[in-house]
Structure formats: C-alpha cells, structure tokens
C-alpha positions in Angstrom: 90.1 103.9 92.2 90.7 103.1 95.9 89.4 105.5 98.7 91.6 107.6 100.5 92.5 106.2 104.1 91.9 108.5 107.1 95.7 109.3 107.2 96.0 110.5 103.7 92.7 112.8 104.6 94.2 113.9 108.0 97.7 115.1 106.5 96.2 116.2 103.2 93.9 118.3 105.2 96.4 119.3 107.9 99.0 120.8 104.9 96.5 122.7 103.0 95.6 124.5 106.5 98.7 125.2 107.8 100.6 125.9 104.5 97.8 128.4 103.4 97.8 130.1 106.7 101.6 130.3 106.1 102.1 131.8 103.2 99.4 134.4 103.2 101.3 135.4 107.0 104.6 135.2 104.8 103.3 136.8 101.6 101.4 139.5 103.2 99.0 139.9 100.1 96.0 141.3 100.5 94.8 141.2 96.8 92.3 138.4 95.8 94.4 137.2 92.8 97.4 136.7 95.3 95.2 134.4 97.8 93.9 132.5 94.9 97.4 131.6 94.1 98.2 130.9 97.5 95.2 128.6 98.1 95.9 126.8 94.8 99.4 126.1 95.7 98.7 125.1 99.2 95.6 122.7 97.6 98.1 121.3 95.1 100.5 120.9 97.9 98.1 119.0 99.9 97.3 116.6 97.4 100.8 115.8 96.8 101.1 115.0 100.5 98.1 113.2 100.4 99.1 110.8 97.8 102.7 110.4 98.9 101.2 108.9 102.2 102.2 105.1 102.4 99.5 102.9 101.8 98.7 100.2 104.6 99.6 96.7 103.4 96.2 94.4 102.8 95.3 91.7 105.4 92.9 89.2 105.5 91.9 87.4 102.6 93.7 89.3 100.2 97.0 88.7 101.9 95.8 84.7 101.1 95.6 85.4 97.4 99.0 86.7 97.1 100.8 84.2 99.1 100.6 85.7 102.6 99.0 82.4 103.9 98.7 79.1 103.2 96.0 77.5 101.5 93.6 75.2 103.2 94.4 72.3 101.9 98.1 72.8 102.7 98.0 72.8 106.4 99.3 69.2 106.8 97.1 67.5 108.8 95.8 70.7 111.2 92.8 71.5 112.0 90.7 72.9 109.4 91.7 70.8 106.4 88.1 68.7 107.0 87.0 69.8 103.7 89.9 68.1 101.9 89.5 65.2 103.6 85.7 64.3 103.7 85.9 65.7 99.6 83.3 68.5 99.8 83.5 71.0 97.2 84.1 73.5 99.6 87.6 74.1 98.8 90.2 76.6 100.1 87.9 80.0 99.3 85.6 78.9 102.1 85.7 79.8 105.8 87.2 77.1 107.8 85.6 76.0 110.9 87.2 73.9 113.3 85.6 70.8 114.1 83.9 70.5 117.7 86.1 69.2 120.6 85.1 67.3 123.8 86.6 68.9 127.0 87.6 65.2 128.3 89.9 64.7 125.5 91.5 68.0 125.7 91.9 68.6 129.2 91.4 65.5 131.7 90.0 66.5 135.2 92.1 64.9 138.0 90.3 64.7 141.3 
C-alpha cells in the first residue's frame, strides 16, 4: 500500500476538523452519542476526501520503465551512449555519466 502524500494528509485532516466543528455547531447536540456519531461521520468524510485527492504522476526512474523516456541505447549517437558503443554490460539500467570534454574543443578562446 502506498504511503499517503502531504496533500492527502492535509486535505483529509482539514476536512475532519472543519466538518466536525460545523456539524457540532449546526446540530447543537450535547449528548455523548451525538458527538460520537458526528465524529465518526467527519472521519469517514475526511477519509473519502483524502482518497479522492489526485496522486502526483511518477517521475524519474519509474517513468523510463513506462516508456516516458527513451532508453540509453536509443539516443541515436548523443552523449550517454558510451556503454552501448564499447560493449560493456552496464546497459540501459545503469546511470549515464557524460564523457569528459576539453575546454578548447567546446569554446575556443579568441584573443
């Protein structure tokens, strides 16, 4: 089971507190059973709100598995394809490290 996000906790808690106060003030109940029923209803409403908050989309390494980012070998000659060129077993799952560049090759100095 995934952990609740900060938004789910905030919205659910705020819903429980606000709905409990509103229902207690509107019903003007003073009995223990009335307070218990209102508290249970507020908790159920807070749980419903927390579960209906949209979850954020996954980013990072999970997006690459779903097809959100191209694999390391499919870059078509861009930086990071060195593992595919030299035949090492690092493959697509390894972190890509750019090759070192020389300053004179990238930015020639003109005097």
